[in-house]
N, C-alpha and C positions, 0 to 999 in steps of 0.2 A: 504494500499499500504506499502511496505517496508519490506525487509527481517528481519530487526530488530524486527518487530512485532511478529514474531515467538518466538524469545527469550523472549519478554515481556509476551506472552501468557504462555509459559512454566513456567516462574517465577510465574505468577498469580496462575496457577493451582497448582504448588508446594506449594505455600503459603496457599492456601485453604486446600490442603491435610494435611499439617503440622498442621494447626489450628484444623481440625477436627480429626486428627490422623488416617486417613484412605484414601484409594484412592477415587478419585471422580468418580461418575457414568458417564459413557460415554454419556448417553442420556442427562444428565444435562449439561455436557460440550458442547455438540453439540447444545443444545437449547440456551445456553448462547452465543455461537459464532454466531448463526443465528440472534440474536437480539441485539448484542452489537453495540454501536455507539461510535466513537472516534472523537468528535468535535475538530476541529483545529489540528488534527494529520494526516497530509497529506490528508485532506478532500477535495475532489473534489466537488465544489458547483455549477459549471456552465460549460457549453460547448459552443463553438463557439463565442469567445475564451474560452478555458479551463481555469478555475480559481481554483487554489489550495490554501488552507489555511494550514499553518503549524506553530505551536507555538514554533518552535526552538528558544530557547533563550540563548543557550550557544554553544561553539564550537563543542562538541560531537553531540548535536542535530542538528546543522547546517550541520555537515558532513553526518549524517544519512539522512537528507532531501535532500541533494545534491545527495547522492548515490541513493536514492529512485527515484528521478527525472530521473536520467540517466538510471536506470534499468527498470523503469515501463512505461516510456513515450518515444515514438519515436519523434524525432525532425522533425516536419512537417513545422513549420513556425518560427516566431520570439518568443524569450523568453524574458519576462519583469519581473524584480524583483522589488517588492514593499517591502521596508524594513524600519523598525524602531526598535530602541533598547532602553533599559534602562541603566542607569549608572552602572558602574562596568564591563561593557563589553568593549573590545578593538574592535572598528569598523573594523580595518584592519583585525584582526584575524577572526572576524565573517564573513566578506565578503569573505575572502579566504576560510573559512570552507564551506561557502555556494556555492562555485564554481562560484562566481559572474563574473569571466572572461568569462564564457560560456553564459552570458546573453547579448542580443542586447541593452538592456537599463536598467538602475537602477533608480528607483524613490524613493527618500528618504523622509520619513515622521517621525512624532513623535506623540506618543499617548498623550492623555490629562491625563498626570500623572506627578506628581512632580519629579520623578526620570528619566524622559525621557531624552535621549541624543538629543541635538538639531539636527534637520535634516540637518542643514548646516554642522555640524561637521561630520556627517556620509557621506555627499556628498564630503567633503574635502578628507576623507579617500578613497572614491571610485575614486576620481580624481587622487589621488597619485598612485592608482593601474592601471590607464589608462582606466577607464571605462567610458562609456557614461552615464552621470548622470544628474538628474534633481531633484529639490527640490519642493515638494508640501507638506507643513507641515501637513495639515489635512489628516488623513488616508483615510477617505471616499473620499475626493477629489483626493487623490493619486490614489485610485482605478479608479475613473472616468477618470483621465488622462491616466492611463494604458489602459483602455477600448478605449479611443479616438485614441490611436496609435496602436491598434491591430485589427486583423480580425479573421475570423473563424478558421483557422488552428493554430493560435498563442496560446501561453500559458502565463498566469500571475501567479506568485506565490507570495503570501503575507506571510512574516515571519519576524523573528528577535525578536519578543516579543509577548507574549500572549495577551498583552494589545492592541497592533496594530491589531492583528487578531480579537480580540473581538469587536473592534470598527467597523471593516470592515465587519464582518461575516453577519450581518443582511442585509446590502446593497448587499453583494455578492450573498447571497441566493435568494434575490428578483429578481436578473438577471436570475438565473439558470432556 
């Protein structure tokens, strides 16, 4: 998912062609595209509710995730954002880039990582933006909370840090 993935593909093919000094064979490119997987890159891991994992960890990535969500998914029910970040990020800037104001609820968590921004700090930033916010520090428990407040037509997106997504990925895939 995401229009930006076409740009990523073109860059990858150009890099391969530059490395080998010749055009790529079309059959090889088609085979690669048929088998490629992009874990945590707008990865849909469950339906009913839909759970999307995206490792967006900076404002440009967050804007791409937000644009992809709006372009690729019809809003049928509620949207819940599960978000955690690492230090060096401005939580307000990240939440704005994610389009957090379009979500019905924001659940703030923190990965088990020394550089994690405390979930309470992200929640304060979300509150300053006027968002409906909740803190569930453990990422897997944050997903469980999101599941408890959503139903079949709803959507949950987990993002803000690849570490958060990584902790949640196995649990989310088990639901799917």
